[in-house]
N, C-alpha and C positions, 0 to 999 in steps of 0.2 A: 353759551348754549348750543346744546346738540340740534343738528338740522332735524327737522320734522320729518317722519317718514310718511310716504304717501299713504292716505287712508286707502283700505282695501275692504271694500264692502262684501256682504255676502255674494253677491252676483259675481264678482271678481274671482272669489276664491272657488266657487264651483267652476267656473270656466277654466280656472287654472288646473283644478283637479281633473276635468274632462280631458284637458289637453294632454295631461300626464299619463292618464289611463289610455288614450288613443296611441301615444307614442309606445307604451309599453306593451299593449295589444299588438302593434305593428311589428315589434321586434320579435314577440312570439310567433306570429303569423309567417314572418320571413324565414324564422329558424325552422317551424314546421314545414315549410315549402323545400328548404333544403334537405331536410332530413327525408321527405316524401321522395325528391329526385334521387338521392342516394339509396334509398331502398329499392326504388323502380329499377335503378341500375344494377343495383346488387342481384336483384330478382332475375333480370335479364341475362346478367352474367352467369348466375347459378342454372338457369334453363339451357344456356349455350353448352357450359361445362357438362352438364347432364347428357344432353345430346350427343356431345363429343365422345363422353365415356361409355354411352350405348354404341356408338359407332365403333369405338375400340374393341368393346367385348365382343361385338360380331366378327370383326377381323380375326381378333385372337381365337375364337371358335371355329372359324374358317380355317385358320392356319393349322390348329390342332388336328381338325378332321383331316387335312392334307396329309400332315405328318403320319396320323395313323394309317391312311391309305398307303403312303409311301411304304411304311413298316411292313403292311400286309403285303405288297408287291414285292418287296425285296425278300420275304420269307418264301413267297411262291417261287420266286426266282431262283433261290437257293435250292428249294426242292425240285425245281426244273432242271437245274444244272446238276444235280445229282443223279436225276434219272436219265440225262442225256448221255452220260458218259457210258454206260452198259449198252444204250441204244446205238449210239455211234460205232461202238465196237462191232455190234452184231451186223449192222449196215455194211460196214466195210469187209468182213468176213464173208457175208452172203454175196457181195459183190465180187469179191476175189473168186468165189465158187463159181458164179455164174459166167465170168469171164473165161474162166479155165476150161469150162465145159462148153463153151460156145464154139461157133465157126470160127477157125483160126485166121481170121482175116487182118490185114494191115489196114492203117489209117494214116497213110504218110500226109503231113501237112507242114507246109515250110521246110525248115531244114530237118525236121525230124523224119525218119524212116518209118517210125510206127508211133503216132501221138498217143493211140491207145495203151500200148505199153509204158510209155513215159508217163502218162496220165496216173495209171494204176501205181507206178513207183512213188510219184509224188504224193499220192494219197497216203500209200502206206508210211511214208516218212512222216506226212503231217498228223496222221492219227497218233504216232508215238511221240511226237512232239508236245511236251507239257508246255511250251510258250505259247501255242496256239489255243484261242478260247474254244470252248465247246461249242458256240454259235457258229464261229467260223468253220469249224471241222464239219457241222451239220450242214452248213450251207454248201460247202465245196462237194460234199458226198450227194446232196441233192442234184447238183449240177451234174456230177458224174452219172447219175441214174437217168438223168434227162437226157444226156447225149446218148447212153445205150438205148433208151427207148427210140431215139431218132434213127439209129442204125437199122431199125426193124422196119422203117418206113422208106427208105431210100435205096436207089440202085448206085452202086460207085464202081469205078474202075481203077486199078493201079498196076504199075508194072513192078516186077520182082524176079525171083530166082526160084527154080525147082531145087528140090534136094539134091540132084546131081550137078548143080550150078548151071543149068541152061536157062536163058532169059525167057520170061513168058508174061502174059498179060493175063490178070485175074479180074474177075468181075463178081461183085457180091450183089445178089438180089434180095435186099432185105435181109432177113434170118432164114430165108427159104431155102438158098442155095449159094454155094461158094464154087466157082469153075475157073478153068484157066485154059489158055491156048498158047502154045510155044511161038516164039517171036516168028519162026518160018511158017506157021500156020498148018503145020502137018500133023500136030498131036494136039488133043483136048482131053479133058477130064474134068472131074468134080471131087469134092471132098464127101467122104462117106462118114457121115454123123455116127451111125452104128458102129463101124468098124475103126473109126478115128484115124482114117489114112486116105491118101490120094487115090484115086480109081481112073485108070485109064480108060476112056471110052470114045473112040473117035466118031461114034454115031451122033455125039452131041457137039460137032464142030460149027455145025450151022447154027445151033441154039447159041453156042458161046458168041459167034460173030454177031448175032443179033443183039443179044444182051449187051456186048459191048458197045454197039453203036448206039443203044437206048442210053447206056450209062453217059457216053460222051455227049450226049444230047444231038446225035447226028441224025437221028429219026425220032419220031414220036412213038411213045411206048404203045407197044401192041402185044397180042398174046405170044408167050414164049413157052416152048417146051423143056421143062428143066426137071433134072432128076430129083426128087422129092424123098426124102427118107420116109419109110413107113410109119405111121402112128403108133406111139408106145403107150402102153398103159401107165398111168401116173401111179407113182409110188405113194402109199398111205403115210 
């Protein structure tokens, strides 16, 4: 005889069905919770990537703007460089004309008997040198102009020789006057800008002596009576 199955009444069947349903619902709930967590994580990652992408877009836009600015500046520099060449040539030519028409004073510095002459020669060679940038040429020319301006504000003395070989002391008073006195002190004279030559005038011996003392800082600057060329009408 086969064993008897235990009797399962209606109440027990309902209980078993309820337990099965509860277990099934628990699995669904657990699965839903996992899906919700994954969705929340994906949403957070998506939002993070969106913000990162927006930041990158801003950086790219900024770099593009900088590139555009650099290209604009480069074009402006090319145009400036092109306009600098004739400007530099004109500046150099004008400076040469000015120096050649100026008082023929020397500016001995260091081992140079005339740094002014040396400077002008270096500028001439530099302007003709294609290996020197336009910016450097412009800077050096500006320096030369500044030095020439300073000559007009200073009093300076130096020793040299007259055209006949005699030694003399020279004194430059700005660009107002250039005078000399022979080493023995017996002769004095000045450069006549109008006639472009030296004029012997011993009436200026005391004035030259005073100007030399001022230039050598032996005495304080004082009123000096110097030969000044007459004013000339400017040419149009």
